[in-house]
N, C-alpha and C positions, 0 to 999 in steps of 0.2 A: 488520631495520634502516636507518634513513634516516639518513647524516651528512652536516651540511654542512661543506664544506673552505673557506669563506672567509677564513679565515685560515691557512690550512698553508701551509706553505713546507718543501721536502726539503731535507736538510740531509745532504747527498752530497758526500764527499770531492773536490776539486778534481780529482785524478791521472783521477779518472772523463774525463773528456771535458775536451776544447781549450777548449771557448768555450760556457759555460752555454748551453744551449740553454732556457733559461727567461727567457731575455733580449732573446729575439727571436724574430717573428713566424714565423720559418722557423723557427728554433730548436724552436718547440712544437709547429713542424708536423710536425715531424721525430720529435720523440717519438709524437707521436698517432697518425702514420700507421705508423711503426715498430712500434708493440707491435700494431695492428689486423694488418699483415703479417705479423709471428712469427707469430700466433692461426691466421692464414690458410694459411698455406705451409709452417712450423716453420720451428726457425731453421736446420738444416743449409741448406736451399735458399734462406734468404733471403741477400740482397746487399745493397748501400750503391747499388748498380745499379739493381734494382729499385725501392727504394726512394724512390730518386730519379726515375725514370723516373712513379711515383704519384702523386707531391709537384709534377712538372711543372718538376722543377731540374737542377741537373747533380750529380753521381755529385763532384766536386769537394767541390763546395758542403757535403755532407755528412761530408767529412771533414773541413773545417775545424770542425766541432764534435765528432766521435770518431775515434778514430786507426784503428780497427777495430771489426767487427763485435762482439765478444767486449766490448769494453768500453761498448758500446751496451748488450749484454744487463746487463751489470755496473749501467749506467745502472740500468734496468727494474729490474734487484731491489732494488738500495740506494731507489730509492724507494719501492716497496712495502714495506719492511720500514724506511723510516724512515715512510711513512705509517699502517704498523702501532703503532707506535711512540706515533705521536701520540694515535690513535685510541684506543689501551689507555690512557693516562694520560688521556683525554676521558673514557672511561667506569668509571672505577676514582676520579675526583675526590670527594674528601670519601669514599669509604667506607674503612671502617677494617677490614673483613671480609677477612678476607686470603682466606679458603676463597672466597668473592664475587668477589676481584681474579681468582685462577687461572680460577675458570669463565670469568670476562669474557675473560679476554686467550686462553682455549683455544677459543671462539668467534668470537673477530676471527681468529684462527687458520686456523679450519676451515671458514669460510663467504665468500664474495663479498658483501658489503658496499656497498648499492646510496650513493653518493657523488657531490655537486656537487663534481666535479674539470674543471675547463677542457681542463686538459692533457693527461689520461688517460681514456681508459673502466675503470674500474676494474674493472669486471667481467672485461673481456677479459685484464687485468692480473692479474689473480688467478689466471686459466686458464695466462696465461704461467708464470708461477709454478711453479704445478703441475709442465708440462708440460716444462721448459728451463731454472728456476732452475738445478738441478745442474750445469749446462753452464759453471756460472759460477764453481764454482772443482772438477771432478773436471778437472781439466789440470793439465797436467806443471809450468804457470808459479807454482802454486799460490804454494805458498811463497816468492817473490819478491813477487807482488802482495799478499799477507798482510802483508811489512814494511811496505809503504809505505800500508797501511790500508783496502785497496780492500774487507775483508770486515766492515768497522766498523759499519753497520746491521743484519746478521744477528748479528752477536757483541753490538752490545747489546740486541738482542730475547732471546737467550740469556740474557743477564742482568740483562734489567727484570724475566723469570720466575722466574729461580733468585732472583732478592732475595724475590718474595711467594714461594716457596715456602718457601725456611730462614726464612720469621716465622712459616709452621705448623709447620716444626719444622727449629729452629737444627742440631738435632747429625747431618743428613743430607749423608752425607761424597761421595755424588756428584752431587750437584746441577745442573751442567753437565752432565753426561752425559745424567743423564734429560731435562734439557728438550731438548737438545737431539735426542734419540732422539724424543722426544712430534710436536715439529714438524718433521723429517722422515716421521716413521709416518703422523702427518693427513695429509701431502702425497702418501704412496704410497697412501693407502688411497683418495682422492681418483679419483685417478689409477687405480689397479686398477678399482675403480667404473665408471668409466667405458672404460675400455678391455679391461681383464682379470679380471671378474667373480668366475671361480672362484676367485683367491684372496683374497678379503676378501667380508664378509657387508654388507647393507643392511637398512634398515629406515626405515620412513613416518615415523617424527620427526625432525623440522625437526632438534635438534642430537645426534644420537643419538651421533656420532660424536667430537665435546667432551666430549659428558659418558662417551662411554667412556674418553676418555684421562684424565681427570679423576678419577675414580674408580681409574684404574690408578695413575695418580701417589699418589694418598688413599694406597692399598695397599700401595703400596709406602716410601712414607716411613714409615708406623706402623710398618712390618717392620724397617725399619731397626736 
């Protein structure tokens, strides 16, 4: 599916960046090339010095936008989840069927959607989320960062999908646990399929993974 993002503006907590990268050509180049560089060499090997060399600027210029590379990763993950929220709202607009809304949300989370986004290659960003996003919160400082709202966008997606599920079964008690498990599960299964295939199962059907988790959710909430 192709999506026009001409009206999309990511809603990202200001504390993630020093200077909004979307407000200058250099800032947009930093996030565009940084996204591609992480995909190429991995987050562990990624540095602002390497990023600056790719862009043809100074390392100090990159630091004017981001305090450190972890904040840069947080920016990419927040951008992605803000985009996912926008896409879910667009696709579910005027839909009354909660089951269809749930299926749409899982399909969006489970596949790279081609998009007209001048800031970031969305397919590359999708696989960076699969491969690297857990490193944004599996860290010692997670509680401190959470207190200032730096995981807002991810938590907003969990809340959005939780609300859909509660429309199907308002009495289900563990909805946030279920949704976060499903989101992480989808991403883990994609990672396993690409790198550790003996840990998962694959299918030729395009949406087999969202379909699997859709039926898993329905069977879980019906048995509650």
